[in-house]
C-alpha positions in Angstrom: 124.5 161.2 168.4 126.8 163.8 169.8 125.5 166.1 172.5 127.0 169.2 171.0 124.5 171.5 169.2 123.8 171.0 165.6 123.6 173.7 163.0 121.5 171.6 160.6 119.4 168.4 160.5 120.7 167.5 157.0 123.6 168.8 155.0 124.3 167.9 151.3 127.8 168.0 150.0 127.6 168.6 146.2 125.2 170.8 144.3 124.4 168.7 141.2 121.1 167.1 140.3 121.1 164.6 143.1 122.2 167.2 145.7 119.5 169.7 144.7 116.8 167.0 144.7 117.9 166.0 148.2 118.1 169.4 149.8 114.8 170.5 148.2 113.0 167.4 149.6 114.7 167.8 153.0 113.3 171.4 153.3 109.9 170.1 152.1 109.9 167.5 154.9 110.6 170.2 157.5 114.3 169.6 158.0 116.7 172.4 158.6 118.9 171.8 155.6 122.0 173.1 153.8 123.8 172.4 150.5 127.5 172.9 150.1 128.8 173.6 146.5 132.3 174.9 145.6 132.2 174.9 141.8 132.5 178.2 140.1 129.4 177.4 138.0 126.5 175.9 139.8 124.3 173.3 138.2 126.2 170.0 138.3 127.5 167.6 135.7 124.2 166.8 134.0 123.4 170.4 133.2 126.8 171.9 132.6 128.9 169.1 131.0 126.7 166.0 130.6 123.2 165.1 129.7 121.9 168.5 128.5 124.8 169.9 126.5 125.6 166.6 124.8 122.0 165.9 123.8 121.8 169.5 122.4 124.8 168.7 120.1 123.3 165.4 119.2 120.1 167.0 118.2 122.0 169.2 115.7 123.7 166.1 114.3 120.4 164.3 114.0 118.8 167.1 112.0 121.8 167.3 109.7 121.7 163.5 109.1 118.0 163.8 108.2 118.7 166.6 105.7 121.4 164.4 104.1 118.8 161.7 103.5 116.2 164.1 102.0 116.2 162.3 98.6 114.9 159.1 100.2 111.7 161.0 101.0 111.2 162.6 97.6 112.7 165.9 98.8 115.8 167.9 97.9 117.9 169.8 100.4 120.7 171.5 98.4 123.9 173.1 99.6 123.5 172.1 103.2 126.5 172.6 105.5 127.6 172.4 109.1 128.4 175.5 111.2 130.2 174.2 114.3 130.4 177.6 115.9 126.6 178.0 115.6 126.0 174.5 117.0 128.1 175.4 120.1 126.5 178.8 120.4 123.0 177.2 120.5 124.3 174.8 123.2 125.8 177.6 125.3 122.5 179.6 125.1 120.4 176.7 126.3 122.9 175.6 129.0 123.1 179.1 130.3 119.3 179.1 130.7 119.2 175.7 132.3 122.1 176.6 134.7 120.5 179.9 135.5 117.3 178.3 136.5 119.1 175.8 138.7 121.0 178.6 140.4 117.7 180.3 141.2 116.5 177.1 142.7 119.6 176.8 144.9 119.3 180.4 146.0 115.5 180.2 146.7 116.0 180.6 150.5 114.1 177.4 151.6 117.5 176.0 152.7 121.0 177.4 153.2 123.4 177.5 150.2 127.0 177.4 151.4 129.6 178.2 148.7 132.8 176.3 149.1 134.4 172.8 149.3 133.4 170.5 152.2 135.5 168.0 154.0 134.9 166.1 157.1 136.4 167.0 160.5 134.5 164.2 162.3 131.3 162.2 161.7 129.1 165.2 162.4 131.2 168.1 161.3 132.5 169.4 158.0 134.9 172.3 157.2 133.9 174.4 154.2 136.9 175.9 152.4 136.1 178.8 150.1 135.8 182.6 150.2 134.2 182.5 153.6 135.6 179.4 155.5 133.2 177.9 158.0 132.3 174.8 159.9 128.9 173.0 159.8 127.6 170.5 162.2 124.7 168.3 161.2 122.7 165.3 162.4 122.9 163.7 158.9 124.8 164.1 155.7 124.4 163.2 152.0 127.6 162.9 149.9 126.6 163.7 146.3 129.9 165.0 144.9 129.6 163.5 141.4 132.5 162.3 139.3 135.3 163.6 137.1 137.2 162.3 134.1 139.3 159.1 134.5 142.5 159.6 132.5 144.2 156.3 131.7 148.0 156.7 131.4 148.6 155.9 127.8 152.2 156.7 126.6 152.1 159.8 124.4 148.4 160.6 124.9 149.0 163.8 126.9 151.8 165.0 124.7 149.8 164.4 121.5 146.7 166.0 122.9 143.0 165.0 122.7 139.5 166.1 123.3 137.4 164.6 126.1 133.7 164.6 127.1 134.1 168.0 128.6 136.2 169.8 125.9 134.2 168.3 123.0 131.2 170.3 124.3 133.1 173.6 123.5 134.8 172.5 120.3 133.5 174.5 117.3 135.8 172.6 114.8 134.4 169.5 113.1 137.4 167.4 112.3 137.7 165.5 109.0 138.4 162.3 111.0 138.3 161.3 114.7 139.5 158.3 116.7 137.2 157.5 119.6 138.9 155.8 122.5 136.2 153.7 124.2 132.8 152.4 123.3 130.6 153.1 126.3 127.4 155.1 126.1 129.1 158.5 126.1 131.7 157.5 123.6 129.1 156.1 121.2 127.1 159.3 121.5 130.0 161.4 120.4 131.0 158.8 117.7 127.4 159.3 116.4 127.7 163.1 116.7 130.8 163.4 114.6 129.8 160.6 112.1 126.5 162.4 111.5 128.2 165.7 110.8 130.5 164.0 108.2 133.6 163.0 110.1 135.3 159.7 109.4 135.1 157.9 112.8 137.1 155.0 114.1 136.4 153.4 117.5 139.1 151.6 119.4 137.7 149.6 122.3 139.4 147.5 124.9 136.4 145.2 125.5 135.1 142.6 123.1 131.8 144.5 122.5 130.5 148.0 122.6 128.3 148.9 125.6 130.0 146.3 127.7 127.1 146.0 130.3 124.5 145.3 127.6 123.3 141.9 126.4 125.3 140.7 123.3 122.4 141.1 120.9 121.8 144.7 122.0 125.5 145.5 121.6 125.7 143.8 118.2 122.7 145.7 116.8 124.4 149.0 117.9 127.7 147.9 116.3 126.1 146.8 113.1 124.3 150.1 112.7 127.5 152.1 113.3 129.4 150.0 110.8 126.7 150.4 108.2 127.2 154.2 108.5 130.9 153.8 107.8 132.3 153.8 111.3 135.3 151.6 111.7 135.3 149.5 114.9 138.2 147.7 116.6 137.2 145.5 119.6 139.3 143.6 122.0 142.3 145.9 121.8 145.1 147.0 124.1 146.3 150.6 123.7 150.1 150.8 123.2 150.9 154.4 122.6 149.8 157.6 120.9 151.9 159.9 118.7 151.6 162.8 116.3 151.5 161.9 112.6 151.3 163.6 109.2 147.5 163.2 109.3 147.4 164.7 112.8 147.4 161.9 115.4 148.1 158.2 115.5 146.9 155.6 117.9 148.9 152.3 118.1 147.2 149.2 119.7 147.3 145.4 119.8 144.5 143.8 118.0 144.0 140.1 117.2 147.6 139.3 118.0 149.2 142.0 115.9 150.1 145.6 116.2 147.7 148.0 114.4 147.5 151.7 114.0 144.9 154.3 112.9 145.3 157.9 112.1 143.0 160.9 112.3 142.9 164.6 112.7 141.6 164.3 116.3 141.4 161.9 119.2 138.4 161.8 121.5 138.9 160.3 124.9 135.9 158.4 126.3 137.3 155.9 128.8 135.1 156.7 131.8 134.9 158.7 135.0 135.8 158.3 138.7 133.9 159.4 141.8 134.9 162.8 143.4 135.6 161.6 146.9 139.3 162.0 147.5 139.1 165.5 149.0 136.4 164.7 151.5 138.7 163.5 154.3 136.4 160.5 154.7 138.7 158.9 157.2 137.9 161.7 159.7 134.3 160.6 159.6 135.0 156.9 159.6 133.5 156.5 156.1 135.0 153.7 154.1 135.3 153.6 150.3 135.3 150.4 148.2 137.1 150.2 144.9 137.3 154.0 144.6 133.7 154.7 145.4 131.5 154.9 148.5 130.0 151.6 149.5 126.3 152.1 150.4 123.4 149.8 151.4 120.2 149.7 149.5 119.1 152.4 152.0 121.8 154.6 150.6 123.7 154.5 153.9 127.5 154.3 154.1 129.1 152.3 156.9 128.4 155.3 159.1 124.6 155.1 159.2 123.8 158.8 159.4 126.1 159.6 156.4 124.4 158.8 153.1 125.6 158.8 149.5 124.0 159.0 146.1 124.9 159.4 142.4 128.3 158.9 140.9 130.0 159.0 144.2 128.1 155.8 145.3 127.1 154.0 142.1 126.4 151.4 141.0 124.7 153.1 138.0 126.0 156.5 136.9 122.7 157.8 135.6 121.1 161.0 136.7 117.5 159.8 137.3 118.9 157.0 139.5 121.1 159.5 141.3 118.0 161.6 142.1 116.0 158.5 143.2 118.9 157.5 145.5 119.1 161.0 146.9 115.4 161.2 147.7 115.5 157.8 149.4 118.4 159.0 151.5 116.5 162.1 152.6 113.4 160.1 153.6 115.6 157.7 155.6 117.5 160.6 157.2 114.2 162.1 158.2 113.2 158.8 159.8 116.5 158.6 161.7 116.1 162.2 163.0 112.5 161.8 164.1 113.1 158.3 165.5 110.3 157.0 163.3 109.1 153.4 163.7 108.7 153.2 160.0 111.3 151.0 158.4 114.0 152.6 156.2 113.2 152.7 152.5 115.2 150.6 150.0 115.9 151.4 146.4 114.3 149.1 143.8 116.8 148.5 140.9 114.2 146.4 139.1 113.4 149.7 137.4 116.9 150.7 136.3 116.7 152.5 133.0 119.5 153.2 130.6 119.5 155.1 127.3 122.3 155.9 124.8 121.3 158.7 122.4 123.4 157.4 119.5 121.7 156.5 116.3 119.8 154.2 116.5 119.1 154.8 120.1 119.7 152.1 122.7 117.4 151.7 125.7 117.0 149.0 128.3 114.9 148.6 131.5 114.9 146.0 134.2 116.9 142.8 134.2 119.0 141.7 131.2 119.3 138.2 130.0 122.9 138.2 131.3 121.8 139.1 134.8 119.1 136.5 134.8 121.4 133.8 133.6 123.9 134.6 136.3 121.1 134.4 138.9 119.9 131.0 137.4 116.5 132.6 137.1 114.2 131.0 134.5 113.0 133.3 131.8 111.7 133.5 128.3 112.6 136.1 125.6 111.0 137.3 122.4 112.2 139.8 119.8 110.8 141.7 116.9 112.7 143.7 114.3 112.0 147.3 113.3 112.6 146.2 109.7 109.3 144.4 109.8 107.4 147.1 111.6 105.1 149.3 109.4 105.6 152.7 111.2 109.4 152.2 111.2 109.3 151.5 107.4 107.2 154.6 106.9 109.6 156.9 108.7 112.6 155.1 107.1 114.2 154.0 110.4 114.4 150.2 110.3 117.6 149.4 112.2 117.4 147.4 115.4 114.8 145.5 117.3 112.9 145.3 120.5 112.8 142.4 123.0 110.9 141.5 126.0 112.2 139.3 128.9 109.6 137.5 131.0 109.6 135.1 133.9 108.5 131.5 133.4 105.9 130.3 133.8 104.0 133.4 135.1 105.1 135.5 132.1 105.7 138.6 134.3 107.8 141.2 132.4 111.2 141.4 134.0 113.1 143.4 131.4 113.1 144.9 128.0 115.4 146.4 125.4 115.0 148.6 122.3 117.6 149.4 119.7 116.0 151.6 117.1 114.0 154.9 116.4 113.0 156.8 119.5 114.0 153.9 121.8 114.6 156.3 124.7 110.9 157.3 124.5 109.5 153.8 123.8 111.2 152.2 126.8 109.1 154.1 129.3 106.0 152.0 128.5 107.9 149.0 129.7 109.1 150.9 132.8 105.4 151.3 133.8 104.7 147.7 133.0 107.5 146.4 135.2 106.6 148.8 138.0 103.1 147.3 138.2 104.4 143.7 137.7 102.5 143.4 134.5 102.6 140.2 132.4 102.9 139.9 128.6 99.1 139.2 128.6 98.5 142.5 130.4 100.6 144.4 127.8 98.5 142.8 125.0 95.3 144.1 126.7 96.5 147.7 126.5 95.3 149.4 123.3 98.1 150.6 121.0 97.3 153.1 118.3 98.1 152.1 114.7 100.3 153.0 113.1 102.8 153.9 115.9 106.2 152.9 116.9 104.8 151.9 120.3 102.7 149.1 119.0 105.9 147.1 118.2 105.9 145.9 121.8 102.7 143.9 121.2 104.5 141.5 118.8 107.0 140.0 121.3 104.3 140.2 124.0 102.1 138.1 121.8 104.8 135.5 121.3 105.5 135.3 125.0 101.8 135.1 125.9 101.1 132.1 123.6 100.5 128.9 125.6 
């Protein structure tokens, strides 16, 4: 390391969830730490424009959808209506509270908060551009700068106008009809939001299935549920152009060898995000990017060992709890480098990767998918059980979807699981615990499950897998 004096042991660039988790842990470990954040609003993507605001809107949509089904339960809910401005006002109130709490955490004094945008001068120095420009020298760094919208250049899209995953969160108007471009997890959540509130929804997707990284049976169950609710779905398309129309907006695309078009009042853009790394002057530090994001080892190190990365800037999974896990591993490894510890550097365990989409029905997966195991030529067995045959699901009137368990053969250790159905995002955590402790299907069967509950549905595929 350089012989010049250092201002800090550890500096984080980026003040989102991963950045805060990292700098907080660094201070806890006794490192002299700082976090650099230039955004006008502090809090990061998850709090301000991601997880929390989108799930707040979805909760309103879910309650409205339940009210519309009141007759199924022997109830009457008359003259119900949607107030878009009140939905957004509730979201603003909650997000202001969440962001305010995060701001207090960042200003707690246990570490330095430096307001401005950081960029590297060399491998141990960054310039911070802002109201009070400064330079910071540190022994180690963490890049946790998040991501921003990836806008694909579709002819006419910009001129016609559209909403995206940021602007939807401030839109008080509920359109009569919407066209969703994309069918990833965020896109499907907003498709659900508008469909539940009464909009006619059409999804136009380039890939041949929704949720492209999921197993085919999981994606199909999600598609079938959307179609049953009246959502139109076009898969395997190529966008040609976008234009204004009498109905509002028109999207033209190639589908099954022919040109097709759909019209709606509004277009919602959901074609992904890109890492925020272009303004970091990475070349000055010798840090290399791969395919538009930072390449990191399982120890969260870039090619420059004392510079770490976590979250959307590094990938491979753009999920907030994984970003936090990556960031905390980076801190502990930075601490070992600084203290010349003989303890080996920690590696992340992606056996436990979790994913949830809060569409309806919810989609949740944990661990390895069938697709991943087939690609690895790993032997496995799989068992499924439908919610339509599950007593508690019938009682609550939520019978779409299924659960499945994936286990190794012949030991029957649980390697992965998926749930498409009611409260899937809550149900999946039982399997996270099972996989963490290398449990088998037999172990899962030994755990008592209260009856009647949704959770006991896991015992049925477990029983099938455990049979000799």
